[in-house]
N, C-alpha and C positions, 0 to 999 in steps of 0.2 A: 616473259614464255617465249619470247622470240630469245635470248642469249640464253638460256637452258637449250634452247631447241637446235640454234646454231652448236657450242661445242657440244653434242651428242652428236649428232652431221658430224664436224671436223673430225671427233673422239675414231669414229667410228669408220670414218673413207679416210682415215688421213690425208685428208685433199689438202693443196694447195693453193685452191682456189674457196673463194669469203665462202659457205654455206649458203649463203642468198642467193648464192648463184646455179647453185647445183638441180642439174635437171636429168634424168635418166636418158636423155639423147646422147646428150653432151657425156657425158662423167664416165671419163672409163676404167674410171674407183669403185664405181656403183654395177656389182653386177650379180648374181641370186645368193650368193652368199653373205653380202654385205648387203642386202638388204632384208632376212631375218637376222643380222645381228644387229639389224637398227629396230629394226620393232622392237627384237628383245631391250634392244638399252632405252626406246622410249619407252616400253614398258617401266620398265625401271623409274627411269630422268620420273616421271609425270602419275605412278601410283595407277594403269591402268591395266587393263586387261580390252587386250585386240585378240577380236575376231577375228579368225580366219578367211571370215567373208571378206573382213574390211584388208585385209592385205593387200592388194590391186589399187583400193585408194592410197597406201602411201607406195604408189612405183610408178610417180610422176616426175614431181618438183617440189622445191622447199616450198612455195605458196600452197601447194595440193596437201603436203603435211600437216604446214600452219593449221591451214586450212580446218582439214582432220578433228586437230589435238582443240583447238577449237569450238568444236559440236561438243565435243569428248567430256570436254571441262568447264563445261558451264553447268 
C-alpha cells in the first residue's frame, strides 16, 4: 500500500522530494487543486469513494493519508 501511495503522491504533485516527506505546511506543490487531484487519484488507485467530509483528513501529511487509507481498506 505504501509504494502505491508514494507513486500516487509523486504523480499528482510532481514533487522532487520523497512522498514520505510530504507535509501541507512545507510543500509548495500542494495547493487546493492538487489536493482535489490527489483525492481523485487515491479513489482511482485504491478503489475508494472518499466522502467530502473526509477531505480535510487527507489535507495533512503523508502519514495522515496513509493512516486514513489503512482505516478505509480494512
